[in-house]
Structure formats: C-alpha cells, structure tokens
N, C-alpha and C positions, 0 to 999 in steps of 0.2 A: 770121437768120430763126429758127433752132431755139432760139437763146438767148432771143429775144424771146418766143417761144411758151412756153418753160419759165418765164420770169419771170411772164407773164400767168397761167399755170397755178398758180404759187406764190401769187400774189395772190388768185386766185379760191378756191383751196383754203383759204387763211387766212380769208377772209371766210366761207366755208361752215362751217369748223370752229367759228368763233365763233358763227355763226348757230345751228348745231345745239345748242351749249351753252346759248344763251339760250332756244331753243325748249324744251329739256329743263327748264330752270328754270321756264319759264312753265307747262308741264304739271304739274310737281310742285307749284307754287304753287296752281294750280286744284284739284288733288286735295286738298291740305292744307286749303284754305279751305272746299271743299265738304264735307269730312269734319267740320270744326269746325261749320259751319252746320247740317248735319243732326243732329249730336249735340246742339247747343244747342236746336234746335227740337224735337227729340224729347223731350229732358229738360224743356223748358219746357212742352210739351204735357202731359206726365205731371203736372207740378206744377200746371198750370192745371186739369187734370181733378180733382185732389184738392181744389183750392180751390173750384171752381165745379161742384159735383156736379149742379146743375140743368141744365147744358149738356153733359152727358155725350156726347150724340150729336155735337155740334160737335167736342169734343176727340177723340173716337174717329176722326172724319173727318180731323182735322188729323194725328193720329198715323199713320193709314193712308197719307195722302199722303206724309209724310216717309219712311215705311218703303218705299213704292214707289220713291221717288226714290233711296233708298239701294240698293235692289235693282238698279235699272236703271243705276246709275252705272258699274258694271263694263263695260257694253256701249257706253258713250260713246266716241267716237273718241280723245279725248285719253288715256284710260286704256290703250288698246291701244298707243298710240305710245310710252309711257314707256319700256318695256323696249328697244324698237328704237332710241330716241334715245340711251339710255345706251351701248349697244354701238357705235352709229355714231359718237358723240362720241369714244369711246376710239380707234376705228380711224382717224378723221380726224386726231386729235392725233398718233398714231404716224406717219402718212403725212406730216404737215407737218414733223415733225422730220427725216424722211428726205429730203424735198424741200429743206429749208433746208440740210441737210448737203451735198447735191450741188451746191447753187447756187454755192458759192464756186469750185469747180473749173470749173464751166460759165462763170461770169462772167470768170474769169481766162484762159479759152481753153485750159485743160488737158484739156478733154473735147471731142471732135470734134462737129460738128453731127449726124452720123449717130448717135453714141452718145447725145447729148442727146435726140434724137428718140426713140430706143429706150427710154431711161429714162422719158420722159414718157408714152409709150404704156403702159409697165408700171405706172406710177402710176395712169393713167386706168383700167386694168383692175382694179387693187386698189380704187379708189374705187367702181367699178361693183359689184364683188363685195361690198363692205361695205354699200352701199346696198341691194342686192338681199337680202342676208342680214338686214338690219335691218327692211326693209319688203317682204317677199316678195309680199304680196297687196294692197298699198295704196301710196299715195304720201303725201307730206307737203305739205299746202297751204302756199303761200308767204305769209308774214306780212310785209307791206311795212314795218311799223313796226320789227320786230326786224331785218329785213334792212338797213334804213337805219342802225340803230345798229351792226350788225356791220361794215358798210362803213366807218363812221367809226372804229371801234376798230381795224380792220385797217390803215387808213391811218396811225393814230397809231403802231401797232406797227412798221409798215414804215419809217416816218420815223425812229423811235427806233433801230431795229436795222440798217437798211440805208441810212440817210441819203438816202432818196429825197425828192423834192420832192412830197409827197403833199398834195393839196388836200382840204380837208374838204368832205363832201357838204352839200347845202342843209339848212337847219334842219329838224328832225324834229318832227312834231306829237306832243306829249307826252300827248295825250288829256286835257288839263286836270288833270294830276296824278293820283295814285293814287286820290283820293277824288272826282274829278269824275264827273258823270253819264255823260259821254261814255266815260270809261274803264270804267265799270261795264258799259255795253252792249257795249263792245269785248270785254272779258273774257267776258261772258256769251255772246256770239257765238262766241268761240273754243272754248268747251266743246262746241258742237254742230258745229263745222266739221270 
C-alpha cells in the first residue's frame, strides 16, 4: 500500500515538475514577445509621427496607449508569477531527484511501509513549503494544454527510466500551431488569467 502511494506520488511530482517548467517557459515567452511588441509599436509610432506630421494627434494617442500598456504590464498576473515559478521549478526538481533516489530501496522492499509513509509525508511537506514560498498570496491557474503535455512527457520519462507500461494520454489540441488564430487568443487569454 505505502509502496503504491509512493509510486503515485513520484509520478504526480514528475508531472508537476515538468508542468511548472512549461508554465515558466510560457510566462517568459509572453513577457519577451510583449516587450518586443511594445518596443516595435512605440518605435513605429515615433517614426510614423515624423513621417505624417499632419496626424500628430493620432500618433500621440498611439504612443500614449503603448506607453500605458508598457506601464501596466508589470501588474499583470503572469509577470508576478515568473519569479515564483523559477524558484518552485528548482525546488520540485530537487525533490524529484530525492524521491527517485529513494524509490529503488522502496521498490526492492529494503524500506518498510512505515518508513516509506514517513518519507512521503516529509516530501509532501516540502512540496507544500515550496509552493507556499513561491506563491504566498496567490495560486497558479491550471493550464489544461500544458498539463496534458506534461503528463505525456512524464509518461515517456517513466517508461524510459523505469520500464513501466505507460500509456500515452489522448491527443492534445495544439491550438492550430503557433500562428493559428486559436493559439493567438489562447495566449492572449493567458496574459490576463
């Protein structure tokens, strides 16, 4: 019983550590592309202003909008999550190494059920501490798309390193590629989630 619980915990921890890494990549990508977009639009507005002096009011309005967007960007939720995600990712990766290290002794029966249970409770406490430290006043909304990819990657990892019979999850909606309109609205929605 304790061995099965420990294995399930190892699987879940692997999925979540991969998920947090992907979530961090996503937030960093949104930040990078929003910075590029604002820089290009602001520069373009300045250039446009110089070219079409007759529409100075229009170009002043466009520049004001992009400067406001740049100013409020630091208050958007994804921006606040980036630091927490980085620290949580590091902590979960350390914990997964510890859990995988213990798994061999547990699987071979060298560690009693009582000791296995105690070790898992200790790991759960460390996970809780890491999550609370990373997000003391907020939570992380679940992204079904990234979670499905994380489950699939964890299944591949566990199959490769533990020779389990992992089945692949159902096909994932790819949001019609990176340049599809569905993906655009998906990413746009993630900025404000």
